[in-house]
C-alpha positions as CSV (number, residue, x, y, z in Angstrom):
1,M,22.0,-33.1,2.2
2,T,25.4,-31.7,4.2
3,A,24.9,-28.9,6.8
4,A,27.0,-27.0,4.7
5,S,24.6,-26.8,2.2
6,H,21.8,-26.8,4.2
7,R,23.1,-23.7,5.7
8,T,23.7,-21.9,2.0
9,N,20.0,-23.2,1.1
10,V,18.6,-21.4,4.2
11,A,20.9,-18.1,3.7
12,T,19.4,-18.0,0.2
13,H,16.1,-18.1,1.4
14,Q,16.0,-15.4,4.1
15,I,14.1,-12.0,3.8
16,D,16.4,-9.5,2.8
17,P,15.7,-6.3,5.4
18,F,16.2,-3.8,2.5
19,P,13.2,-4.0,0.8
20,W,14.1,-1.5,-1.9
21,R,16.5,-3.7,-3.2
22,L,13.7,-6.0,-4.1
23,W,12.0,-2.5,-5.7
24,D,14.7,-1.9,-7.9
25,R,15.4,-5.3,-9.0
26,V,11.3,-5.3,-10.0
27,V,11.6,-2.0,-11.6
28,S,14.8,-2.5,-13.3
29,G,13.1,-4.9,-15.8
30,R,10.2,-2.4,-16.7
31,D,9.6,0.0,-19.3
32,E,10.1,3.7,-18.3
33,R,6.2,4.4,-18.7
34,G,4.9,2.4,-16.0
35,D,1.4,1.1,-15.8
36,V,-0.5,3.8,-16.8
37,P,-3.9,2.1,-17.1
38,G,-3.8,0.5,-14.1
39,W,-2.9,3.7,-12.0
40,V,-5.5,5.5,-13.5
41,M,-8.2,2.7,-12.5
42,I,-6.9,2.9,-9.1
43,V,-7.2,6.5,-9.0
44,V,-10.8,6.6,-11.0
45,M,-12.2,3.8,-8.5
46,T,-10.5,5.4,-5.2
47,A,-12.4,8.7,-6.4
48,G,-15.8,6.8,-6.9
49,L,-15.8,5.3,-3.4
50,V,-14.8,8.3,-1.6
51,A,-17.8,10.2,-3.3
52,A,-20.0,7.2,-2.9
53,I,-19.2,7.4,1.3
54,T,-19.6,10.8,1.5
55,A,-22.9,10.7,-0.2
56,I,-24.3,8.2,1.8
57,A,-22.4,8.9,5.3
58,G,-21.0,12.4,4.9
59,G,-23.3,14.0,7.7
60,Q,-22.6,11.1,10.0
61,L,-19.0,11.8,9.6
62,Q,-19.1,15.4,9.8
63,D,-21.0,14.6,13.4
64,M,-18.5,11.9,14.4
65,L,-15.5,14.6,13.6
66,R,-16.9,17.3,15.2
67,S,-17.1,14.7,18.2
68,A,-14.0,13.7,18.7
69,L,-12.5,17.4,17.9
70,A,-14.9,18.8,20.8
71,S,-13.8,15.7,23.3
72,V,-9.8,16.2,22.7
73,G,-10.0,20.2,23.1
74,G,-12.3,20.2,26.0
């Protein structure tokens, strides 16, 4: 391997400092509708986690928030 080909090889494997270019390449090959079932699952699971955490530790979280706000407010 020559030095010139090594430099070319290294240059092609560098990380692009502009991540939206990668996003454009990923999205351009997709259908316009997107992945609706996947997003629905993520939203439903997130809502379920928030509901479960609130049910289990809601009172403690409120106390922590009140304490933090009181210490900042003086």
